[in-house]
N, C-alpha and C positions, 0 to 999 in steps of 0.2 A: 410128563405132564403132571401137574399138581392134583392132589386129591381134593375133592370139594370139601369145604368147611362145613361140618355138621350143624353148627349154629346158624350159618347162613341158609342152609337147606331148610331148617325148622322155621326160620323167619319167613322164607318165601312160601312155604306150605301154609303157614298161618295167614299170610296176606291173601292167598288164593281162596281160602275158606271164609274170609270176612265178607259180610253182606255188602252189596253195592250201595254207594251213597245216593240217596234219593232226594237230596236237597236241590232247590232251584239253582241253576248255574248261570242264569241271566244276570246281566249287570243292572244295577238300580237305574231308575229313570234319571236322565240328565248326566249320567256318568261320563259318557263319551264327550259331551259338550264341555264338561268341567276339565277333563283330561286335555282336550285340545286347547282350551283357553290357557291352562297352566303351561302347556308346551310352548305356545306362542309368547306368553309373558316371559318365560325363562329365556327364550331365544332373544327377545329384545333386551333383556337385562344383560345377557352375556355379550351382546354386541356393544352395549354401553360400557361394560367393564373392559372389553377388549380395546375400545376406543380410548378409554381413560388410561389404560396401561400403556398403549402406544404413545399417547400424548406425553406421559411422564418420561418415557424413553427418549422421545424426540427432544424434550426439554433438557434432558441430561446430555444428549449429544451436542445440542446447541451451546450449553454452558461449557462443555469441554473444548469445543472449537473456539469459543470466545476466549477462554483462558489461554489456549495455545497461541492465538493470534496476539494477545496482549504480551505474552512472554516473548514471542518472536520479535515484536516491535518495541520492546521496552528500551533497549539501548538507543535506537534512532529517536525515540520520543524524548529521552533525556537530553540527547545532544541538541535536538531542536529547541527544547526549553532553555538550554544554556545559551544558544545563539540568540534567542529572543531576549533573554536577560541582558546579554552583552549589547545588543542594539538599543535596548531601552536605556542603558546607562550612557551610551554615546549619542544621545539624541540632542542636537544643538538647539532645536526649536523648543524642546521641553526645558532645557537649561535656561534659555533666554526668557521664556515665560515665567519661570520660577524666580528669576532675578527682578522682573518688573513688578 
């Protein structure tokens, strides 16, 4: 077992000999109302901050899904555009209208 520290023993003895604190321990008027109002205000602010953080995360996920879908469909999109360009060049009605 450890021997007690003499400095700690002196400090405890001095604390026991000190006079008791006679000051009023009651909270000031309106303190509990103010504390409750601040607690509810911070709870509302934290809910708004959480909602904003989740909104930014949802926007990030949506942007990633959009980028992945564009990347997955890029080749079919290009081939579709090429087919549309070929049919536009072989349009007999458009050629006839351009000649007249």
